[in-house]
N, CA, C and O atoms as a DFTB+ gen file, in Angstrom:
648 C
 N C O
     1  1       0.667      -1.353      -0.028
     2  2       0.033      -0.319      -0.269
     3  2       0.847       1.077      -0.085
     4  3       0.448       2.163      -0.508
     5  1       1.832       0.894       0.489
     6  2       2.444       2.834       0.630
     7  2       3.562       2.796      -0.810
     8  3       3.848       3.870      -1.340
     9  1       3.968       1.867      -1.197
    10  2       4.686       1.687      -2.605
    11  2       3.644       2.300      -3.633
    12  3       4.079       3.066      -4.493
    13  1       2.397       2.025      -3.591
    14  2       1.059       2.394      -4.067
    15  2       0.888       4.187      -3.933
    16  3       1.053       5.047      -4.798
    17  1       0.588       4.282      -2.834
    18  2       0.797       6.354      -2.677
    19  2       2.038       6.701      -2.926
    20  3       2.043       7.689      -3.661
    21  1       3.002       6.372      -2.674
    22  2       4.460       6.957      -3.223
    23  2       4.620       6.636      -4.647
    24  3       5.790       6.257      -4.699
    25  1       4.376       6.600      -5.241
    26  2       4.000       5.792      -7.148
    27  2       3.072       7.186      -7.194
    28  3       3.581       8.285      -7.415
    29  1       2.015       7.041      -7.018
    30  2       0.718       8.070      -6.895
    31  2       1.349       9.242      -6.562
    32  3       1.618       9.762      -7.644
    33  1       1.696       9.874      -5.773
    34  2       2.582      11.020      -5.222
    35  2       3.975      11.513      -6.146
    36  3       4.183      12.659      -6.546
    37  1       4.637      10.607      -6.306
    38  2       5.533      10.952      -7.318
    39  2       5.124      11.020      -8.927
    40  3       5.781      11.796      -9.622
    41  1       4.008      10.200      -9.584
    42  2       3.505      10.971     -10.624
    43  2       2.469      12.437     -10.868
    44  3       2.594      13.289     -11.748
    45  1       1.799      12.391     -10.147
    46  2       1.204      13.970      -9.756
    47  2       2.106      14.601      -9.588
    48  3       2.038      15.597     -10.307
    49  1       3.384      14.575      -8.727
    50  2       4.558      15.725      -8.919
    51  2       5.083      15.741     -10.512
    52  3       5.297      16.775     -11.144
    53  1       5.208      14.704     -10.906
    54  2       6.091      15.386     -12.271
    55  2       5.292      15.053     -12.875
    56  3       5.514      13.894     -13.226
    57  1       4.158      15.516     -13.346
    58  2       2.499      15.165     -14.251
    59  2       3.106      15.757     -15.800
    60  3       2.670      15.366     -16.883
    61  1       4.231      16.806     -15.620
    62  2       4.313      17.638     -17.032
    63  2       5.415      16.894     -17.428
    64  3       5.575      16.972     -18.646
    65  1       6.344      16.112     -16.790
    66  2       7.536      15.587     -17.462
    67  2       6.988      14.852     -18.004
    68  3       6.860      14.924     -19.226
    69  1       6.239      13.446     -16.942
    70  2       5.469      12.430     -18.153
    71  2       5.035      12.972     -19.165
    72  3       5.790      13.009     -20.137
    73  1       3.737      13.545     -19.270
    74  2       3.080      14.322     -20.041
    75  2       4.003      14.693     -21.803
    76  3       3.804      14.438     -22.991
    77  1       5.159      15.508     -20.861
    78  2       6.078      16.163     -22.292
    79  2       6.937      14.868     -22.924
    80  3       7.089      14.676     -24.130
    81  1       7.449      14.045     -21.882
    82  2       7.753      12.479     -22.396
    83  2       6.881      11.973     -23.198
    84  3       7.359      11.652     -24.285
    85  1       5.511      11.738     -23.033
    86  2       4.718      10.998     -24.107
    87  2       4.545      11.512     -24.832
    88  3       4.630      10.969     -25.934
    89  1       4.154      13.010     -24.744
    90  2       4.032      14.086     -26.158
    91  2       5.346      13.648     -27.185
    92  3       5.060      13.232     -28.308
    93  1       6.357      13.721     -26.901
    94  2       7.293      14.189     -27.652
    95  2       7.886      12.345     -28.323
    96  3       8.523      12.111     -29.350
    97  1       7.378      11.371     -27.300
    98  2       7.545      10.316     -27.765
    99  2       6.261       9.717     -29.094
   100  3       6.189       8.920     -30.029
   101  1       5.839      10.233     -28.728
   102  2       4.502       9.929     -29.835
   103  2       4.636      11.024     -30.816
   104  3       4.140      10.584     -31.853
   105  1       5.127      12.431     -31.048
   106  2       5.288      13.185     -32.349
   107  2       6.539      12.218     -32.786
   108  3       6.533      11.754     -33.926
   109  1       7.594      11.918     -31.900
   110  2       9.249      11.052     -32.718
   111  2       8.072      10.068     -33.552
   112  3       7.640      10.229     -34.694
   113  1       7.830       9.321     -32.851
   114  2       7.298       8.309     -33.669
   115  2       6.253       8.553     -35.076
   116  3       6.462       7.874     -36.081
   117  1       5.421       9.305     -35.053
   118  2       4.675       9.792     -35.927
   119  2       5.432      10.512     -36.567
   120  3       5.121      10.062     -37.669
   121  1       6.537      11.628     -36.901
   122  2       7.627      11.795     -37.625
   123  2       8.349      10.491     -38.336
   124  3       8.356      10.265     -39.546
   125  1       8.952       9.690     -37.307
   126  2       9.462       8.769     -38.484
   127  2       8.763       7.847     -38.840
   128  3       9.502       6.961     -39.270
   129  1       7.160       7.410     -38.931
   130  2       6.330       6.379     -39.403
   131  2       6.295       7.196     -40.364
   132  3       6.703       6.668     -41.398
   133  1       5.858       8.695     -40.535
   134  2       5.599       9.696     -41.707
   135  2       6.741       9.560     -42.713
   136  3       6.516       9.176     -43.861
   137  1       8.248       9.946     -42.185
   138  2       9.316      10.096     -43.104
   139  2       9.412       8.647     -43.807
   140  3       9.475       8.742     -45.033
   141  1       9.437       7.410     -43.340
   142  2       9.587       6.353     -44.076
   143  2       8.384       5.381     -44.875
   144  3       8.389       4.216     -45.272
   145  1       7.325       6.523     -44.896
   146  2       5.913       5.933     -45.262
   147  2       6.536       7.427     -46.823
   148  3       6.731       6.737     -47.824
   149  1       6.758       8.584     -47.101
   150  2       6.891       8.899     -47.975
   151  2       7.812       8.663     -48.567
   152  3       7.985       9.583     -49.366
   153  1       8.566       7.919     -48.657
   154  2      10.352       7.065     -49.350
   155  2       9.643       6.257     -49.964
   156  3       9.483       6.330     -51.182
   157  1       8.863       4.953     -48.887
   158  2       8.388       4.314     -49.740
   159  2       7.200       4.298     -50.885
   160  3       6.749       3.475     -51.681
   161  1       6.992       5.434     -50.584
   162  2       5.524       6.116     -51.623
   163  2       6.651       6.918     -52.898
   164  3       6.220       6.794     -54.044
   165  1       7.692       7.516     -52.796
   166  2       8.271       8.254     -53.823
   167  2       9.398       6.452     -54.417
   168  3       9.783       6.246     -55.568
   169  1       9.524       5.939     -53.762
   170  2      10.822       4.936     -54.477
   171  2       9.469       3.701     -55.065
   172  3       9.861       2.866     -55.880
   173  1       8.321       3.655     -54.738
   174  2       7.712       2.968     -55.585
   175  2       7.278       3.316     -57.029
   176  3       7.165       2.701     -58.089
   177  1       7.027       4.968     -56.458
   178  2       6.160       5.612     -57.777
   179  2       7.776       5.868     -59.097
   180  3       7.575       5.977     -60.306
   181  1       8.880       5.902     -58.618
   182  2      10.011       6.140     -59.573
   183  2       9.947       4.656     -60.412
   184  3      10.015       4.408     -61.616
   185  1       9.752       3.615     -58.973
   186  2      10.320       2.114     -59.746
   187  2       9.068       1.949     -60.742
   188  3       9.378       1.657     -61.897
   189  1       7.469       2.117     -60.415
   190  2       6.762       2.060     -61.304
   191  2       7.188       2.958     -62.813
   192  3       7.626       2.474     -63.856
   193  1       6.988       3.924     -62.607
   194  2       7.081       4.441     -64.069
   195  2       8.576       4.162     -64.385
   196  3       8.471       4.073     -65.608
   197  1       9.982       3.950     -64.114
   198  2      11.136       3.312     -65.014
   199  2      10.695       2.153     -65.434
   200  3      10.575       2.021     -66.652
   201  1      10.373       1.123     -64.628
   202  2       9.889       0.023     -65.224
   203  2       8.642       0.632     -66.747
   204  3       8.961       0.514     -67.930
   205  1       7.601       1.101     -66.377
   206  2       6.333       1.148     -67.559
   207  2       7.281       1.889     -68.734
   208  3       7.184       1.594     -69.925
   209  1       8.015       2.682     -68.322
   210  2       8.430       3.679     -69.559
   211  2       9.854       2.802     -70.111
   212  3      10.395       3.107     -71.174
   213  1      10.240       1.956     -69.444
   214  2      11.907       1.216     -69.874
   215  2      12.447       1.896     -70.201
   216  3      12.659       2.230     -71.367
   217  1      13.209       2.706     -68.312
   218  2      14.770       3.732     -68.472
   219  2      15.721       2.843     -68.929
   220  3      15.839       1.662     -68.604
   221  1      16.524       3.603     -69.855
   222  2      17.770       3.061     -70.238
   223  2      18.861       3.075     -68.835
   224  3      19.118       3.926     -67.984
   225  1      19.433       1.372     -69.149
   226  2      20.861       1.480     -67.975
   227  2      21.960       2.127     -68.596
   228  3      22.908       2.290     -67.828
   229  1      22.130       2.560     -69.789
   230  2      23.472       3.363     -70.066
   231  2      22.831       3.853     -71.737
   232  3      21.963       3.333     -72.438
   233  1      23.946       5.410     -72.009
   234  2      23.668       5.906     -73.274
   235  2      24.638       6.371     -73.853
   236  3      25.293       7.329     -73.441
   237  1      24.927       5.507     -75.271
   238  2      26.423       6.059     -75.773
   239  2      26.500       6.884     -76.831
   240  3      25.473       7.560     -76.880
   241  1      27.344       7.169     -77.809
   242  2      27.283       7.739     -78.639
   243  2      28.499       7.153     -79.531
   244  3      29.661       6.875     -79.236
   245  1      27.758       7.076     -80.760
   246  2      28.812       6.338     -81.683
   247  2      29.445       7.339     -82.898
   248  3      28.614       8.100     -83.393
   249  1      30.772       7.417     -83.411
   250  2      30.865       8.340     -84.686
   251  2      30.362       7.956     -86.361
   252  3      30.469       8.538     -87.441
   253  1      29.885       6.910     -85.992
   254  2      29.235       6.552     -87.146
   255  2      27.756       5.967     -87.375
   256  3      27.689       5.649     -86.188
   257  1      27.083       5.742     -87.649
   258  2      25.840       5.529     -87.745
   259  2      25.622       3.909     -87.912
   260  3      26.005       3.314     -88.920
   261  1      25.070       3.366     -86.990
   262  2      25.052       1.771     -86.519
   263  2      23.711       1.628     -87.886
   264  3      22.844       2.483     -88.073
   265  1      23.856       0.422     -88.637
   266  2      22.746      -0.107     -89.137
   267  2      21.719      -0.652     -88.470
   268  3      21.836      -0.953     -87.282
   269  1      20.519      -0.854     -89.202
   270  2      19.576      -1.435     -88.424
   271  2      20.071      -3.133     -88.527
   272  3      20.091      -3.787     -87.484
   273  1      20.347      -3.591     -89.461
   274  2      21.194      -5.062     -89.443
   275  2      21.864      -5.293     -87.956
   276  3      21.631      -6.170     -87.125
   277  1      22.664      -4.327     -87.928
   278  2      24.129      -4.510     -86.867
   279  2      23.241      -4.128     -85.280
   280  3      23.529      -4.544     -84.158
   281  1      22.090      -3.193     -85.691
   282  2      21.766      -3.208     -84.106
   283  2      21.112      -4.416     -83.766
   284  3      21.175      -4.917     -82.643
   285  1      20.461      -4.910     -84.755
   286  2      20.059      -6.030     -84.395
   287  2      20.386      -7.535     -84.035
   288  3      19.732      -8.382     -83.427
   289  1      22.039      -7.572     -84.823
   290  2      23.106      -8.178     -83.962
   291  2      23.597      -8.257     -83.169
   292  3      24.256      -9.211     -82.755
   293  1      23.350      -6.930     -82.583
   294  2      24.194      -6.812     -81.216
   295  2      23.369      -7.095     -80.427
   296  3      23.691      -7.735     -79.427
   297  1      21.627      -6.568     -80.718
   298  2      20.829      -7.117     -79.524
   299  2      20.804      -8.274     -78.899
   300  3      20.743      -8.597     -77.713
   301  1      20.900      -9.212     -80.542
   302  2      20.987     -10.653     -80.404
   303  2      22.260     -11.568     -79.310
   304  3      22.199     -12.549     -78.569
   305  1      23.307     -10.637     -79.713
   306  2      24.485     -11.512     -78.880
   307  2      24.504     -10.960     -77.855
   308  3      25.366     -11.547     -77.202
   309  1      23.915      -9.842     -77.018
   310  2      24.392      -9.812     -76.053
   311  2      23.028      -9.686     -74.763
   312  3      22.996      -9.652     -73.533
   313  1      22.102      -9.649     -75.787
   314  2      21.046      -9.526     -75.124
   315  2      20.210      -8.472     -74.607
   316  3      19.381      -8.575     -73.703
   317  1      20.601      -7.157     -75.466
   318  2      20.193      -5.865     -75.205
   319  2      19.348      -5.205     -75.575
   320  3      18.810      -5.679     -76.575
   321  1      18.873      -4.141     -75.188
   322  2      17.941      -3.650     -76.376
   323  2      18.893      -2.340     -76.741
   324  3      19.541      -1.584     -76.018
   325  1      18.681      -2.406     -78.293
   326  2      19.203      -0.606     -78.529
   327  2      18.361      -0.120     -79.140
   328  3      17.765      -0.797     -79.978
   329  1      17.990       1.405     -78.889
   330  2      17.462       1.846     -79.754
   331  2      18.310       3.274     -79.931
   332  3      19.043       3.734     -79.055
   333  1      18.014       4.014     -81.508
   334  2      18.735       5.012     -82.139
   335  2      17.563       6.373     -81.092
   336  3      16.368       6.115     -81.237
   337  1      17.778       7.337     -80.391
   338  2      17.439       8.231     -79.986
   339  2      18.148       9.346     -80.290
   340  3      19.341       9.494     -80.023
   341  1      17.053      10.591     -81.157
   342  2      17.265      11.489     -81.709
   343  2      16.640      12.491     -81.148
   344  3      15.481      12.420     -80.740
   345  1      17.594      13.820     -81.066
   346  2      17.238      15.242     -80.548
   347  2      18.190      15.990     -80.694
   348  3      19.370      15.657     -80.802
   349  1      17.567      17.476     -80.712
   350  2      18.153      18.412     -80.774
   351  2      17.858      19.680     -79.804
   352  3      16.805      19.901     -79.206
   353  1      19.166      20.539     -79.794
   354  2      18.762      21.198     -78.859
   355  2      18.245      22.684     -79.609
   356  3      18.421      22.805     -80.821
   357  1      17.631      23.746     -78.852
   358  2      17.082      25.067     -79.510
   359  2      17.094      25.580     -79.057
   360  3      17.593      25.271     -77.975
   361  1      16.384      27.644     -79.257
   362  2      16.181      28.103     -78.094
   363  2      14.613      28.248     -78.829
   364  3      14.526      27.801     -79.973
   365  1      13.454      28.820     -78.245
   366  2      12.558      29.318     -78.088
   367  2      11.962      30.272     -77.187
   368  3      12.405      29.961     -76.081
   369  1      11.173      31.298     -77.054
   370  2      11.101      32.406     -76.369
   371  2      12.429      32.489     -75.115
   372  3      12.315      32.194     -73.926
   373  1      13.391      32.873     -75.671
   374  2      14.117      33.454     -74.590
   375  2      14.315      31.656     -73.834
   376  3      15.087      31.804     -72.887
   377  1      14.064      30.728     -73.897
   378  2      14.773      29.805     -73.294
   379  2      15.129      28.380     -73.983
   380  3      14.455      28.005     -74.942
   381  1      16.352      27.474     -73.413
   382  2      16.652      26.902     -74.344
   383  2      15.664      25.389     -73.939
   384  3      15.247      24.891     -72.893
   385  1      15.598      25.063     -75.290
   386  2      15.211      23.712     -75.534
   387  2      15.888      22.286     -75.969
   388  3      16.736      22.379     -76.856
   389  1      15.632      21.040     -75.477
   390  2      15.931      20.026     -76.021
   391  2      14.821      19.335     -76.448
   392  3      14.042      18.867     -75.617
   393  1      14.568      19.153     -78.133
   394  2      13.042      18.085     -78.725
   395  2      13.708      17.108     -78.778
   396  3      14.925      17.096     -78.965
   397  1      12.992      16.154     -78.620
   398  2      13.379      14.865     -78.561
   399  2      12.195      14.311     -79.902
   400  3      11.166      14.790     -80.380
   401  1      12.880      13.263     -80.109
   402  2      11.965      12.259     -81.426
   403  2      11.252      11.121     -80.730
   404  3      12.141      10.373     -80.321
   405  1      10.085      10.646     -80.408
   406  2       9.240      10.196     -79.349
   407  2      10.467       8.368     -80.038
   408  3      11.157       8.333     -81.057
   409  1      10.292       7.334     -79.114
   410  2      11.173       6.374     -78.900
   411  2      10.138       5.450     -78.657
   412  3       9.143       5.844     -78.048
   413  1      10.211       4.360     -79.012
   414  2       9.576       3.111     -79.214
   415  2       9.902       1.824     -78.165
   416  3       9.009       1.075     -77.768
   417  1      11.338       1.684     -77.775
   418  2      11.904       0.871     -76.777
   419  2      11.995       1.103     -75.605
   420  3      11.531       0.403     -74.705
   421  1      12.672       2.226     -75.472
   422  2      13.951       2.772     -74.396
   423  2      12.781       4.543     -74.036
   424  3      12.108       5.253     -74.784
   425  1      13.046       4.580     -72.772
   426  2      12.602       5.850     -72.415
   427  2      11.189       6.783     -73.002
   428  3      11.100       7.980     -73.277
   429  1      10.276       5.788     -73.048
   430  2       8.775       5.881     -73.209
   431  2       8.813       6.999     -72.444
   432  3       9.282       7.284     -71.342
   433  1       7.870       7.885     -73.768
   434  2       7.383       9.049     -72.607
   435  2       6.148       8.509     -71.987
   436  3       5.455       7.566     -72.369
   437  1       5.990       9.356     -70.861
   438  2       4.652       9.160     -70.236
   439  2       4.012      10.711     -70.350
   440  3       4.450      11.841     -70.138
   441  1       2.680      10.120     -70.822
   442  2       1.670      11.536     -70.690
   443  2       1.034      11.516     -69.175
   444  3       0.438      10.578     -68.646
   445  1       1.247      12.462     -68.773
   446  2       0.861      12.831     -67.165
   447  2      -0.625      13.893     -67.673
   448  3      -1.637      13.564     -67.053
   449  1      -0.787      14.788     -68.444
   450  2      -1.998      14.935     -68.760
   451  2      -2.546      15.365     -70.139
   452  3      -1.725      16.160     -70.595
   453  1      -3.441      15.216     -70.900
   454  2      -3.727      15.647     -72.188
   455  2      -3.882      14.581     -72.695
   456  3      -4.274      13.555     -72.140
   457  1      -3.482      14.786     -74.201
   458  2      -3.593      13.207     -74.826
   459  2      -2.280      13.190     -75.633
   460  3      -1.580      14.194     -75.498
   461  1      -1.616      11.761     -76.832
   462  2      -1.059      11.661     -77.740
   463  2      -0.826      12.487     -78.567
   464  3      -1.638      13.409     -78.649
   465  1       0.343      12.484     -79.481
   466  2       0.525      13.651     -80.319
   467  2      -0.191      11.997     -81.132
   468  3      -0.272      10.784     -80.938
   469  1      -0.657      13.336     -82.332
   470  2      -1.846      12.453     -82.951
   471  2      -1.597      13.018     -85.232
   472  3      -1.971      12.383     -86.218
   473  1      -0.974      14.151     -85.160
   474  2      -0.649      14.360     -86.298
   475  2       1.128      15.209     -86.150
   476  3       1.756      15.213     -85.091
   477  1       1.546      15.733     -87.219
   478  2       3.042      16.030     -87.199
   479  2       3.054      17.998     -86.528
   480  3       3.994      18.768     -86.336
   481  1       1.677      18.152     -86.373
   482  2       1.598      19.595     -85.874
   483  2       1.449      19.516     -84.291
   484  3       1.419      20.638     -83.786
   485  1       1.363      18.608     -83.510
   486  2       1.362      18.429     -82.372
   487  2       2.398      18.280     -81.129
   488  3       2.797      17.119     -81.216
   489  1       2.827      18.701     -80.365
   490  2       3.693      18.720     -79.552
   491  2       3.464      18.298     -78.185
   492  3       2.642      19.000     -77.595
   493  1       4.008      17.262     -77.464
   494  2       3.630      17.152     -75.802
   495  2       5.014      17.853     -75.278
   496  3       6.146      17.886     -75.761
   497  1       4.476      18.369     -74.152
   498  2       5.802      19.459     -73.141
   499  2       6.164      19.016     -72.084
   500  3       5.234      18.426     -71.535
   501  1       7.155      19.007     -71.464
   502  2       6.760      18.535     -70.056
   503  2       6.494      19.572     -69.101
   504  3       6.926      20.711     -69.281
   505  1       5.629      19.169     -67.826
   506  2       4.851      20.129     -67.201
   507  2       5.827      20.713     -66.287
   508  3       5.567      21.630     -65.508
   509  1       6.558      20.346     -66.370
   510  2       7.487      22.157     -65.945
   511  2       7.855      22.957     -66.427
   512  3       7.736      24.085     -65.949
   513  1       8.575      22.682     -67.803
   514  2       8.330      24.032     -68.565
   515  2       6.984      24.534     -68.482
   516  3       6.684      25.524     -67.815
   517  1       6.040      23.738     -69.271
   518  2       4.638      24.485     -69.021
   519  2       4.657      25.225     -68.166
   520  3       4.642      26.347     -68.672
   521  1       4.697      25.320     -66.557
   522  2       4.244      25.968     -66.119
   523  2       5.065      27.196     -66.144
   524  3       4.720      28.361     -66.342
   525  1       6.525      26.553     -65.836
   526  2       6.989      27.860     -65.881
   527  2       7.125      28.911     -66.987
   528  3       7.326      30.054     -66.578
   529  1       7.070      28.774     -68.016
   530  2       6.908      29.532     -69.066
   531  2       5.025      29.881     -69.422
   532  3       4.985      30.484     -70.495
   533  1       4.147      29.758     -69.075
   534  2       2.742      29.432     -69.123
   535  2       2.429      29.109     -70.225
   536  3       2.143      29.800     -71.203
   537  1       2.478      28.034     -70.088
   538  2       2.325      27.540     -71.935
   539  2       0.908      26.408     -71.296
   540  3       0.817      25.570     -70.399
   541  1       0.101      26.902     -72.205
   542  2      -1.254      25.467     -71.448
   543  2      -1.829      24.352     -72.650
   544  3      -2.024      24.707     -73.813
   545  1      -1.995      23.351     -72.297
   546  2      -2.634      22.750     -73.337
   547  2      -3.055      23.157     -74.149
   548  3      -3.804      24.061     -73.780
   549  1      -3.050      23.026     -75.409
   550  2      -3.982      24.123     -76.336
   551  2      -3.150      25.331     -77.160
   552  3      -3.349      25.747     -78.301
   553  1      -2.276      25.689     -76.299
   554  2      -1.522      26.839     -76.829
   555  2      -0.649      26.071     -78.024
   556  3      -0.422      24.872     -78.192
   557  1      -0.295      27.119     -78.702
   558  2       0.470      26.965     -79.465
   559  2       1.960      27.587     -79.202
   560  3       2.034      28.582     -78.481
   561  1       3.423      26.898     -79.897
   562  2       4.425      27.540     -79.520
   563  2       5.096      27.179     -80.796
   564  3       5.123      26.104     -81.395
   565  1       5.553      28.164     -81.030
   566  2       6.723      27.844     -82.789
   567  2       8.053      27.362     -82.424
   568  3       8.598      27.751     -81.391
   569  1       8.436      26.781     -82.987
   570  2       9.928      25.844     -83.135
   571  2      10.584      25.312     -84.846
   572  3      10.005      24.657     -85.712
   573  1      11.537      25.717     -84.845
   574  2      11.875      25.858     -85.659
   575  2      11.366      26.501     -87.207
   576  3      11.757      26.100     -88.304
   577  1      10.575      27.394     -86.996
   578  2       9.865      28.588     -87.989
   579  2       8.522      27.560     -88.159
   580  3       7.989      27.317     -89.242
   581  1       8.205      27.153     -87.183
   582  2       6.833      26.077     -87.022
   583  2       5.947      25.905     -86.450
   584  3       6.338      25.309     -85.446
   585  1       4.311      26.106     -86.364
   586  2       3.572      25.732     -85.067
   587  2       3.537      24.691     -84.614
   588  3       3.423      23.775     -85.428
   589  1       3.609      24.359     -83.277
   590  2       3.107      23.342     -83.186
   591  2       2.003      23.281     -81.532
   592  3       2.426      23.774     -80.486
   593  1       0.962      22.767     -81.607
   594  2       0.269      22.589     -80.960
   595  2       0.265      21.909     -79.868
   596  3       0.569      20.718     -79.925
   597  1      -0.099      22.547     -78.553
   598  2       0.560      21.360     -77.045
   599  2      -0.923      20.477     -76.843
   600  3      -2.061      20.898     -76.633
   601  1      -0.443      19.186     -76.988
   602  2      -1.885      18.264     -76.869
   603  2      -1.736      18.023     -75.391
   604  3      -2.740      17.910     -74.689
   605  1      -0.429      17.932     -74.853
   606  2      -0.456      17.544     -73.695
   607  2       0.744      17.872     -73.157
   608  3       1.637      18.426     -73.798
   609  1       0.857      17.396     -71.407
   610  2       1.725      17.690     -70.464
   611  2       2.741      15.836     -70.413
   612  3       2.035      14.857     -70.652
   613  1       3.862      15.647     -70.190
   614  2       4.820      14.664     -70.211
   615  2       5.857      14.671     -69.399
   616  3       6.413      15.720     -69.075
   617  1       6.270      13.372     -68.936
   618  2       7.645      13.448     -68.276
   619  2       8.391      12.387     -68.881
   620  3       7.971      11.231     -68.815
   621  1       9.319      12.636     -69.389
   622  2      10.307      12.054     -70.702
   623  2      11.536      11.254     -69.031
   624  3      12.381      11.983     -68.513
   625  1      11.341       9.962     -68.598
   626  2      11.742       9.441     -67.397
   627  2      13.204       9.341     -67.072
   628  3      13.719       8.951     -66.025
   629  1      13.772       9.771     -68.175
   630  2      15.579       9.812     -68.199
   631  2      15.255      11.351     -67.637
   632  3      16.139      12.007     -67.086
   633  1      14.188      11.755     -67.788
   634  2      15.078      13.236     -67.148
   635  2      13.720      13.444     -66.423
   636  3      12.888      14.137     -67.008
   637  1      13.452      12.992     -65.381
   638  2      12.349      12.806     -64.372
   639  2      12.378      14.008     -63.334
   640  3      11.535      14.826     -62.965
   641  1      14.008      13.712     -62.949
   642  2      13.808      14.333     -61.443
   643  2      14.521      15.531     -62.068
   644  3      15.606      15.855     -61.585
   645  1      13.912      16.369     -63.314
   646  2      14.077      17.695     -63.489
   647  2      12.999      18.491     -63.697
   648  3      13.148      19.702     -63.856
């Protein structure tokens, strides 16, 4: 009995300490769980995007074109997937752009809003570029002296972190 009374007196006397310690412990646990949950979600999202978009493992440049027959032979011999990727750097409206040709096997563009390119006068642009430059879906942009209609926003998976 005496021990129980002493325990109650001690608890009442140090109540603020126990409440503060309990609150800080609960807050730490919530922050820890939240951080790991966000980390797992980001990892899952990027893994899903990279798998769906067939992100390249490596990129190389050659001094002479490789013929389609040689590419097929290299793919067969080494068990790899090769695809020619074409792009050009240019300027438009005081911004530097990298314009990509569409790909079929590697670094497949993922549309996040809008619709796919349906004709040669359509273009997909990255969401970050669109927001930074006030370009909306349906707007026209001029590249290489030709007008293109923005049909959607996309993510180029090998540039996903930009």
